[in-house]
C-alpha positions in Angstrom: 0.3 -0.1 -0.3 3.1 1.8 0.9 4.7 1.6 -2.0 1.4 2.7 -4.1 1.1 5.8 -2.5 4.7 6.4 -3.2 3.7 5.6 -7.2 0.8 7.5 -7.2 2.2 10.9 -5.8 6.0 10.5 -7.9 3.4 9.6 -11.4 1.8 13.2 -10.3 4.5 14.9 -9.5 5.9 13.7 -12.8 2.4 14.9 -14.9 2.7 18.3 -13.3 6.3 18.9 -14.1 5.4 17.5 -17.0 2.5 19.6 -17.9 4.3 22.3 -15.9 6.9 22.2 -19.1 4.7 21.9 -22.1 2.7 25.3 -20.7 6.2 26.9 -19.9 7.3 26.0 -23.5 3.8 27.1 -25.5 4.4 30.5 -23.7 8.3 30.7 -25.0 6.9 30.3 -28.3 4.2 32.5 -28.6 5.9 35.2 -26.3 9.3 34.1 -29.1 6.4 34.9 -31.9 5.3 38.0 -30.7 8.4 39.5 -30.1 10.0 38.8 -33.9 6.6 40.0 -35.4 6.5 43.5 -34.0 3.6 43.5 -32.2 3.4 45.7 -28.5 3.2 43.5 -25.1 2.5 46.1 -22.7 4.1 45.5 -19.4 1.8 45.6 -15.8 2.0 48.9 -14.1 2.0 50.9 -17.3 -0.8 52.7 -19.2 -0.2 54.2 -23.2 -0.6 57.8 -21.8 1.0 57.9 -18.6 3.3 56.2 -15.9 3.2 57.4 -12.1 5.7 56.8 -9.9 6.8 57.4 -6.1 5.5 56.1 -3.1 2.5 58.4 -2.2 4.5 61.3 -2.7 4.0 63.5 -5.9 3.0 62.4 -9.3 5.6 62.6 -12.1 4.1 63.0 -15.7 5.9 61.7 -18.7 4.9 63.2 -22.4 3.3 61.0 -24.8 6.0 62.0 -27.4 8.8 61.3 -25.4 7.0 58.2 -23.9 6.5 57.2 -27.8 10.4 57.6 -28.3 11.5 55.8 -25.3 8.8 52.9 -26.3 11.3 50.8 -28.5 14.2 50.2 -26.3 12.0 50.2 -23.1 10.2 46.9 -25.1 13.7 45.4 -26.2 15.1 45.7 -22.2 11.9 44.7 -21.2 11.5 41.4 -23.8 15.1 40.1 -22.2 14.2 40.8 -18.8 11.5 39.0 -18.9 12.7 35.9 -20.5 16.0 35.9 -18.8 13.7 35.9 -15.2 11.0 33.2 -16.4 14.1 30.9 -17.8 15.2 31.4 -14.2 12.1 30.4 -12.8 11.5 27.2 -14.8 14.6 26.4 -14.2 15.0 26.6 -10.3 11.3 24.8 -10.8 12.9 21.9 -12.9 15.7 21.9 -10.3 13.1 21.8 -7.2 10.9 19.5 -8.9 14.3 17.2 -9.6 15.1 17.1 -5.9 11.7 16.4 -5.3 11.8 13.7 -7.8 15.1 12.4 -6.4 13.8 12.2 -2.6 10.6 10.3 -3.5 13.1 7.8 -5.5 15.0 7.6 -2.6 12.3 6.9 -0.2 10.6 4.6 -2.6 14.0 2.6 -2.0 14.0 3.0 1.4 10.4 1.5 1.5 11.8 -1.2 -0.8 14.4 -2.5 1.5 12.0 -2.1 4.3 9.8 -4.6 3.0 12.6 -6.6 2.1 13.7 -6.6 5.7 9.9 -7.1 7.1 9.6 -10.2 4.8 12.6 -11.6 5.9 12.0 -11.2 9.5 8.6 -12.8 8.7 10.3 -15.9 6.7 12.9 -16.0 9.4 9.8 -16.1 12.3 7.6 -18.8 9.7 5.0 -16.0 9.1 4.7 -15.3 6.0 1.8 -13.0 6.9 0.5 -12.2 10.4 1.5 -13.9 12.6 -0.9 -16.8 14.1 -1.2 -15.7 17.8 -3.5 -18.2 18.6 -1.1 -21.1 17.4 1.2 -19.3 20.3 -1.5 -19.2 22.6 -2.3 -22.7 22.4 0.6 -24.2 24.1 1.0 -21.5 26.5 -2.9 -22.7 27.7 -1.4 -26.5 27.4 1.3 -25.8 29.8 -1.0 -23.8 32.2 -3.1 -26.8 32.1 0.1 -28.6 32.8 0.9 -26.2 35.6 -2.3 -26.4 37.0 -2.3 -30.3 36.9 1.2 -30.1 39.0 -0.7 -27.7 41.1 -3.2 -29.8 42.1 -0.9 -33.1 42.6 1.4 -31.4 45.0 -1.7 -30.6 47.0 -3.1 -33.8 47.3 0.6 -34.8 48.2 0.6 -32.1 51.1 -2.5 -33.4 52.2 -1.2 -37.1 52.5 1.2 -35.8 54.3 -0.7 -33.9 56.9 -2.9 -36.9 57.3 0.0 -39.0 57.8 1.2 -36.0 60.5 -2.2 -36.5 62.3 -1.7 -40.4 62.2 1.6 -40.1 63.4 0.3 -37.8 66.0 -2.1 -39.8 67.1 0.3 -42.4 67.9 2.5 -40.5 69.9 -0.3 -39.9 71.9 -1.1 -43.0 72.5 2.3 -43.9 72.8 2.7 -41.5 75.6 -0.1 -42.8 77.2 1.3 -46.3 77.3 4.3 -45.0 78.5 3.2 -43.5 80.7 0.7 -46.5 82.4 3.4 -48.4 81.4 5.5 -45.9 84.0 2.8 -46.5 86.7 3.1 -50.0 86.2 6.6 -49.8 87.3 6.0 -47.5 89.8 3.9 -49.9 91.7 6.0 -53.1 90.5 8.9 -51.0 92.7 6.8 -50.5 95.7 5.4 -54.2 96.0 9.1 -55.2 95.5 9.7 -52.9 98.8 7.0 -54.5 100.0 7.8 -57.6 99.5 11.2 -56.9 100.7 9.9 -55.6 103.8 8.1 -58.8 104.2 11.1 -60.8 104.0 13.6 -59.1 106.1 10.2 -59.5 108.8 9.7 -62.8 108.3 13.4 -63.4 108.5 13.3 -61.4 111.9 10.2 -63.3 112.9 12.2 -66.7 111.9 14.9 -66.0 114.3 13.0 -64.7 116.8 11.0 -68.0 116.9 14.7 -69.9 116.7 15.6 -68.1 119.9 12.2 -69.1 121.4 13.4 -72.7 120.4 16.4 -71.8 121.6 15.0 -70.3 125.2 12.4 -73.3 125.3 14.7 -76.0 125.1 17.0 -74.2 127.3 13.9 -73.8 129.9 13.3 -77.8 129.4 16.9 -78.8 129.9 17.0 -76.5 133.2 13.7 -77.9 134.3 14.7 -81.2 134.0 18.0 -80.6 135.6 16.3 -78.8 138.6 14.2 -81.6 138.4 16.9 -84.8 138.1 19.0 -82.9 140.9 15.4 -82.5 143.1 15.1 -86.3 142.9 18.8 -87.3 143.8 18.4 -84.8 146.7 15.3 -86.7 147.3 17.2 -89.6 147.2 20.2 -89.0 148.7 18.7 -87.8 151.6 19.8 -89.5 154.5 16.7 -87.4 156.8 13.9 -89.8 157.8 11.9 -88.7 159.7 9.5 -91.1 161.0 6.2 -89.9 162.3 3.3 -91.8 162.7 1.5 -89.4 161.4 -1.7 -89.9 158.3 -0.2 -86.4 156.8 2.9 -88.3 154.9 0.6 -89.7 152.7 -0.6 -86.4 152.3 2.8 -84.7 151.6 3.5 -87.3 149.0 0.6 -86.5 146.9 0.7 -83.3 147.3 4.1 -83.2 146.0 3.0 -85.5 143.2 0.2 -82.8 142.2 2.5 -80.2 142.1 4.7 -81.3 139.8 2.0 -82.9 137.6 0.5 -78.9 137.6 3.8 -77.7 137.1 4.6 -79.9 134.2 1.0 -79.5 132.6 1.7 -75.8 132.9 5.1 -76.0 131.4 3.2 -78.3 128.4 0.6 -75.6 127.8 3.0 -73.3 127.9 5.1 -75.2 124.9 2.1 -75.9 123.6 0.7 -72.4 123.4 4.3 -70.5 122.0 4.3 -73.7 119.4 1.0 -73.0 118.5 1.8 -68.9 118.3 4.8 -69.4 116.3 3.4 -71.9 113.8 0.9 -69.5 113.8 2.8 -66.6 113.3 4.9 -68.4 110.4 1.8 -69.6 108.3 0.3 -66.0 108.8 3.5 -64.9 107.3 4.3 -67.7 104.9 0.4 -66.2 103.2 1.2 -63.1 102.9 5.3 -64.0 101.7 2.8 -65.9 99.0 0.7 -63.5 98.2 3.1 -61.0 97.8 4.8 -63.6 95.4 1.9 -64.3 93.3 1.0 -59.9 93.1 4.7 -59.7 92.5 4.3 -62.8 89.7 1.4 -61.2 88.1 3.4 -57.4 88.1 5.9 -58.6 86.4 3.7 -60.7 83.7 2.1 -57.3 83.6 5.2 -55.2 83.1 6.3 -57.8 80.2 2.9 -57.6 78.5 3.5 -53.8 79.1 6.8 -54.2 77.2 5.5 -55.9 74.5 3.1 -53.3 74.0 5.6 -50.7 74.1 8.0 -52.5 72.0 5.2 -52.7 69.0 3.9 -49.1 69.3 7.8 -48.4 69.2 7.7 -50.0 65.7 4.9 -48.4 64.6 6.6 -45.1 65.7 9.1 -45.8 63.5 7.1 -47.2 60.6 4.7 -44.2 60.4 8.3 -41.7 61.3 9.5 -43.8 57.8 6.6 -43.6 55.8 6.6 -39.6 56.7 10.1 -39.2 55.9 9.6 -41.2 52.6 6.3 -38.4 51.5 8.5 -35.6 52.8 11.6 -36.8 50.2 8.9 -37.4 47.8 7.1 -34.0 48.2 10.8 -32.4 48.1 11.5 -34.1 44.5 8.2 -34.0 43.3 8.8 -29.3 44.5 12.0 -29.8 43.0 10.9 -31.3 39.4 7.9 -28.8 39.8 9.8 -25.7 40.3 12.1 -27.0 37.3 9.1 -27.5 35.2 7.4 -24.3 36.3 11.1 -22.4 35.3 11.3 -24.0 31.7 7.5 -22.6 31.4 8.1 -19.6 32.7 11.5 -19.2 29.8 9.2 -20.1 27.2 6.7 -17.3 28.5 9.4 -15.2 28.6 10.9 -16.1 25.3 7.5 -15.8 23.8 6.8 -12.4 25.8 9.8 -11.3 23.8 8.9 -12.2 20.6 5.6 -10.7 21.0 7.3 -7.4 22.1 9.8 -7.5 19.2 6.4 -8.0 16.9 4.7 -5.0 18.6 7.6 -2.9 17.9 8.0 -4.0 14.4 4.5 -3.5 13.6 5.1 0.1 15.9 7.9 0.7 13.9 6.3 0.2 10.2 3.1 2.4 11.3 5.5 5.4 12.3 7.1 4.7 9.3 3.8 4.8 7.5 2.9 7.9 9.2 6.0 9.2 7.6 5.5 8.4 4.3 1.6 9.7 4.4 3.0 12.7 5.9 5.6 12.8 3.5 3.4 12.2 0.5 1.1 15.1 1.7 4.1 17.8 1.4 4.4 16.7 -1.4 0.9 16.7 -2.9 0.7 20.2 -1.3 4.0 21.3 -3.1 3.0 20.2 -6.2 -0.5 21.6 -6.1 1.2 25.3 -5.0 3.5 24.3 -8.4 0.8 23.6 -10.0 -1.1 26.9 -8.7 2.0 28.7 -9.3 2.6 27.3 -12.8 -0.7 27.7 -13.8 -0.5 31.8 -12.6 2.9 32.3 -14.8 1.1 30.8 -17.7 -2.1 32.7 -17.4 -0.2 35.6 -16.9 2.2 34.9 -20.1 -1.4 35.4 -22.5 -2.2 39.0 -20.8 1.8 39.5 -21.6 1.0 38.8 -25.1 -1.8 40.7 -25.3 
């Protein structure tokens, strides 16, 4: 379109220049033919009878006879001046017109070079005409969709990690509760152990007391037996014989025998009471020891069960911790991969934006060049119209000069 406008402008300028040359040639031929024939040519500003001069002062007057005498030389001088000024004006007009034509040709050459450069750029970019921006938007839409899908996958992974963390927290709470119960059982076991130790100590003390009492009882029995034997020996070896014809002798022997029986009975009763008391005490301590031993065994079994549960919970906690670490590593790797893909997509988008900006800059530059060419065209058209008016005015004055 720009080439067409420039060609039209150049054609109009050439047509106007040709018409101006033809009119100038016709006027020159007319003026020469008129001067050779001797026909008089009045100059504008002069009359046949008088001539006025000055700039607002007095009005000198020339007589008709004297004016008739000066007319031949004046006409010759005026013809020569008119011919010279007309030739100079036409020569200047031709030179300016040639300069404008040269400028138009230079602008046409620059426009052709610019169009060739634009065609080369479009050929390099794979677009002969207007670039298909929809073709550029399609991969961008696909990339945006991929980014959205990656964001959704990332959100799902984060949700799974949060669920795993919540489950791990629940197991940690359960583990802490079981550990608290285990600590309580261990404390109870330690208390039972202390009670059992105290019971054993008390049992050993009572056994020692029982042994002491048994030894004391044996010692008492031995002493009593020795005293009885000594008393019997003393009675048997006694030389004192009392012969009294008294019926109380038989009663004394019976009283002594009765006292001996009572003493032996009391001693036997005391021995039986002591043995029964110590036996009952020993049985009681044995029962308490058995009860404490049974409680200790139950506490030990419960402690072992709690230890097994603790080991199971510890294994489950370690498994969950490893799973959380694996998910965190997977999340880090996924984030790193998605960040790399996102950086690549951002690079592609930035490159496409740079190409778009370059294309827009080229289009803006072409638009500015087009506006500049339109301005030059309008200026040339105005100057051509002015020159056409000037030439028409000169040509219109030439016939008046001929008359």
